[in-house]
N, C-alpha and C positions, 0 to 999 in steps of 0.2 A: 143777321150775323151768321157766318159760316159755322157749321157744327164740327167740333174736333173730338167728338166722343170716341174712346178707344173701343174697338170691336173685340169679341171673345176669340175669334179666329185670327187675331193679329199676330200671335206668336209664330204661326206656321209660315209667315211671309218672309222670315229671315233665316238664313242658313247659320247654324250654330256649330257644325262639324268642320274643323279645318281641313283644307285640301291637303296640307302637308303638316305632319306632326311626327318628327323622328324620335321624340322622347317617349311616345306612348308605346306600351307593350302589354299584351293581354295575357301572357303566360303567368300563371299563379301556381304556387305550391307552398302549403303551410303558411299562407298569408304573405309570402314574399314573391316578388317577380324574379323571373329567371331570364337574364339577358346574355345568352351564350354568344350572340353576335358581337356584343361589346367586348366580352372576354376574348373572343377570337381575334378581334381587331387589336386589342391591347397586346396579345401574345405575338402577333405578326410584327407589331412595332418593336417589341422587345427583342425578338429573334433577329430582326434586321440589323441590330446593333451588335451581333455576335463578334464579328471580326474587330470592331472597335473596342469591345471589352477585352478581347485577347490582346490587342495592342496596348491597352491600359495596363494589363497585368504584366506585359513585357517591360513597359516603361517603369513600373514599380520595381521590378526585379533589377533593372539597371541603376535605378536611383538609390534604392534602399537594400538590395539584396545581392545576389550573385551575378556579377557582370560577365561570368563565363558560363552562364546557364543556357545559352542558346544550343540547339542541337545541330549537329553537322553529320556528314557521312564519311566512312572510311572503309576500305576493302579489307574484310576479315579473311585472312588466308586459310584458316581452319575450316570456316563455313563456305568459303569460295564464293562469297557474295558481299554486296555493300550493305552495311548496317548503320543504324542511327545511334549516335553516341553524343553525350554532352561534351562541349568543347573543353571544359576543365578536365574531365576524365581522359580525353584524348591526349591533352597536353601532358598529363601526368604519365600516361603510357609511353610517351615519347621522351620521357626523362626531363621535361620542363616543370616549372612551378607557375601556376596561374596567379600572377601578381596583378594588382589593380591600383590605379590612381584615379579616384572618383572625382572627375572634373564636373559631371552633371550636378552632383549634390552641392559642390562648391558654388556653381553658377546660381542654383536655386536659392541657396542661403544668402548669396550677395544680393539677388533681386529682392528677396523678402526683407533683408536688412534695410535696403533703401526705401522700401515701402513703409516700414515701421518708422524710419527716421523722418519721413515726410507726412506722418499721420496727423490729421487735424480733426477738430470737432465738427460734426455734421450741423449744418445751419440751414434755415429756410429764409430766403430773401423775398420780401414782398415787392412787387413791381410798383404798385400804387402807394403813394405816401400815406394815405389814410389807413392803409392796411399793415403798417409797420408793426403796430402793437400785436396784431394777430400773428404776424410772422415770428415775432419774438416768443410767443406762446407755443407756436408750432415747433420752433427750434428747441425750446426746453422739453417738449414732449418727445421729440425725436432723440434727443440726448438721453432722456430717461429710458427709452426703448433700447437704445445702444447699450446702456449700462446694465439694464435688467437682463438682456440676452447675451451679454459679453460679445458683442458683435465685432469689437476690435480684434479679439482673438480669432473669431470666426472669419473675418476678412482676410487675415494673414494666411490661414489655412486654405481659404478659397483661392487665393492667389496661387498657392503651391499646387492645388488641384487643377487650376486652369492651365498652368505651365505643364503639368504632368499628363493630364487627361484631355486637355482641350475643352473642358467642361466645368462649369461652376453653377450650382443650383441650390434652391432652398424653397421652403414653403412657409408663408406667414399665416397666422391664425390668431383668433381671439378665444382663449380657452382657459380652463382652470389649471393652476400649477401652484403647489404649496398653499393650498386653501385660498387662493386668490385668482380671480379672473383677470387676465391681462393679455397684452399683445405679445405673442411668442413667435419665434422663428426657428424652424427645424432645418437641419442640414439634410441634404439628399446625396447618397453615395452614387457614384457613376454606375455601378452594377445593379442598382435598384430603380433606375430612371428609364423611362420610355417616352418617346415623342413621335410626332407624325413623320413617318418615313417618306412621305410624298412632299414634304416641305421644300420650297425652292427659294424662298426669300430669306436671306441671311439675317434679317431683322425679326423673323418669326411671325410676321403679320398673316401668313397663310397657314399657320398651325392649327389644325382641327382637333387634335387629340394630344394629351399629355398626361403622365401619371407616375406613380411610384408604387413599389412593392414594399409592404410592411409586414413584419413578423411580430406577432403579439401573443401573449398567453390567452387561453380561453376565457379566463376571468376578466382580463382587460377588454377583450372583444365584447363580452356581455355587458360590461360596465359602460362601454362607450356607445353601443348601438341598441341596447334594450329599451332605452327611453323610459326606464322605471316601470316597464310593463312585464309582470311575471310570465304571461303567455308568450310574449315576444322573446323573452330570455330563454324559455324552453325551446322555442322554435330555432333560435340560433345555435343552441347546443345540438339539436337534432341535425341541423345543416352540417355541422362539423363532425357528425358521426359519433356524438356522445364521447368525444375525446376528453378525458379528464386531464387537468393540468398536473403534470408530473412535478415532483419536488425539484426545485431549482438546482439542488446539489447532486441529483442522481446521475445526470449525464455529463458531469465534469470529468470526461475522460480525455483521451489524446486529441479528440476533435475540437476541444475548446482551448487547447494550449495556444499561446501567442504565436508560435512559429507555424501553426497549421494553416492550411488553405481555407480561409473562411469566406472567400468570395461566393457570391450567389451564382449558381450554375444551372438551377432549375426554376422554371417560371411558376410551377404549380405547388411544389413541395419544399418546405424548409429543410435544409441540410446543414451539416457541420455543427457549428456552435448553436444554431437556431433550431435543431431538429426537435426540441421539446416544446416548440411554439406552433401557432397556427398562422396561416397566411391570409392576408387581406390585400386585395389589389385595388388601389385607389386610382380611379380614372376620371379625368376632366375632359369632356367632349363638347365640341360645338354642335349644338342642335338647331333645328329650324322648325318653326311653327307659324302657321298663318294667324295673325292677330289684327287688331285695329289700332290705329293711332288716333287718339281723341284729342280734340281742341275745344275746351269750354271757354267761349269768349266772355261769358258773364263774370266768371271769377278769374279769368286770365290764367288758365292752367292747361298744360299739355301733358299727356301721359299715354302709355300703351295699355291695352286691356284685351281680354279674351272675346271671342265671338259671341259668347253667351251674354255679354254686356250690351249687345245691340238692342235687345228688347227693353232693357232698363233705360237706355239712352233715348230711344224713340218714345217711351212713355213720358220721360221727363220733357222731351221736346214738345209733345202734345199738350202737356200741362203748361209749358211756357207759352205756346201759341195761343192757348186759351186766354192766358193773362195779357198777352200782347193785344189780342183782339178786343178784350174788355177795355184795356187802357186806350186803344185807338178810338173805340166808340165814345168813351168819355171825352177824349180830346176833340173829336168832331162835334160832339153835342155842345161843348162850350163855345165852338165856333159857329153855332146855329146851323150846322149841317146835319140834317136828319136823314134816316134811311130812305125816305120818300124823295129826297132831293136827287136830281139827275146826276150831279157830280159826286154823290156819295161813294159809289162803288169804285170809281177811279181813285178818289182820295183814300179810301180804305185800303185798297190794294197797294197803293204806293207807300203809305205809312207802314203797313204791316210788313212789306218786303224790307223796308229800310231797318225796322227794329229787329226783324229776324236775323239779319246779317250780324248784328251786334249781340244777340241774346241767346241764339240757339247753339246746340252742341253739334259739331261736325266731326266726322270720322272718316278715315280711309283704310282700306284693307292693305296689308303689307305682310311680307314674310320675314319674321324676326329671327335673326341669328343670335343665339345666346349660349353662354356656358352652362353646362349642367354637370353635376358630380354623381359618381357611382362608386359605392364601396362594395366590391364583389368578393364572394367566397370562391375558392378554386373550382366549385361545381358550377359557378355561374349565377348563384343566388345573389340578389341585390339586397344586402342587409341594410343599406341606407342609400338614398338618392334624393335629388332635388335640384331646383334651379339655383344658380349662384346667388347668395345672399347679399353680395356687394352691390352698392348703388351704381357704380360705373360699369356693371356687367363684365367684371374682370375675373381672371383665374388667379388663385393665390400662389400658384407655383410659378416661380420665376427662374429663368435659366439663361446662361450665355454659353454659346458654342463657338469654337474656333473653326469656322467653316471655310473651306477653300472654294475656288471657283467651280469645282465639280460637286459642291454641296456635300462633301464628306468631311468629317472631323479630322483635322490634322494637328495633333498636339505638338507643342514646341519640343518636348523631349525626343520625340520620334526622329526629328531631323538631325539629331546630334549623336545618336547611338552608334552609327558607323565610325564617327570620329573618336568616340570613346573606346571602341574596340581596337582601333589602330593604335591608340596610345598604350592600351594594356598589352597588345602584342609586341610592340616595340620594347616595352619595359621587360616582358618575359624573355624575349630574345636576347636583350642586353644582359639580363641576369644569367642566362644559360651560357653566353659567350664568356662571361667573367668566371664562371665556375669551371668550364672545361679548358680554358686557355692555360698555357704553360707560362709560369711566372718565374723570373730569375734563373732560367736554365743556361748553362754554360756548356758549350761543345768544345772538346779538346782532342786533338788527334793523338792517339797513343804512340804513333811513330815519332812524334815530336818530343816525347818524354826523354829526359836525360837518363844516364845510367844510375844516377843517385837520386832520381825523382820517381815517386810512385803515385798512384791514384789517391791513396790516403792522404799524401802530402797536399794534393790539389784541394781535397775537401777542406783541410785545415786552412789552406791559403784563402779560399773564396768564401768560406762561412764566416 
């Protein structure tokens, strides 16, 4: 009988270091990795959306703010050069009044009203008849999630955002809220969103990186990422420069008023109403790593594993080969075929090969593309990271962009701003004409007056 004993030098026969592993990083400081490469990539993605964010702010101004807020140029005689000035100020200098008729907001409210009027309950339809009961359970679960997160209200706001910004996005998670762990859905603002600036597929299938910018208090960051470890909590405080959480009422100055500009304008530092908080950059990135795809025929299971599992698999295969050899020997003995028989070796090899096809574990090397998450401090320190915990290897950040054929975002509002400006200008011009035009004027030739008629008599006559 062949000998399948495992040798001591067996482990050195198999390579355990992946040829490609984009997730691995050796830089360490205070127990944390530093991934400045990921931070730089996230910054480049966010910065590439600068003109889109400026366009979104302009759309906000026209829908909800000052529709005469665009800047134009006029020639200043005193300075002897062209200067920039807001359109409303220029109109006031010329004696006009900047009137508006907000058609954009009316259109948006009409579309939103139609959406609310056609709103229905979310349901799950099972394609197979025997799965209808499971579909009803899933429908009830989905409706509970909608009710818990008030997603009907969020859907309405998301529709407005999509019309105004050409973007709608959010992030699902399973976390604690109000002392309960539940399915939650967080909204993502347009100015806190970043995505792959090399994406060319409007469906997003080639998206390699996506993320959000979050501002939290230092206590909240320690609570979320310390993992109940005092040393880790101290390290996080050191990473953020021992910044103590200021009282929430201290910085309630002009920067926190409702009319202030609270848009995010800096990637690394919180500003405006969020200046008393600390920044966390959440990045989800497609990583690549060499792994093995394992198929265990005995238990009918298929899964992916690390290269370090090869030794365990081969050890198990040797054990199974030994069992197969013993079983084949017993089978041949019952058939009165002994090892001394001339046909023994052929029979043994044939049966062993047949059983091994059905009983051994096989594996193939492949390069696995998977989503990984990184929570980064502005210094590049990774305060938390890991591979996606979701079974389907998905990213929890979902988004929809109104992309044109040039793969640039084109919001609905942007295409109607010029029409809105024409309406406002015509309205202001009409108002100016009405104010300066002469109404009810009567022209009378003084030579035509009689001897007994005076100008005063004409006033009495025509008034």
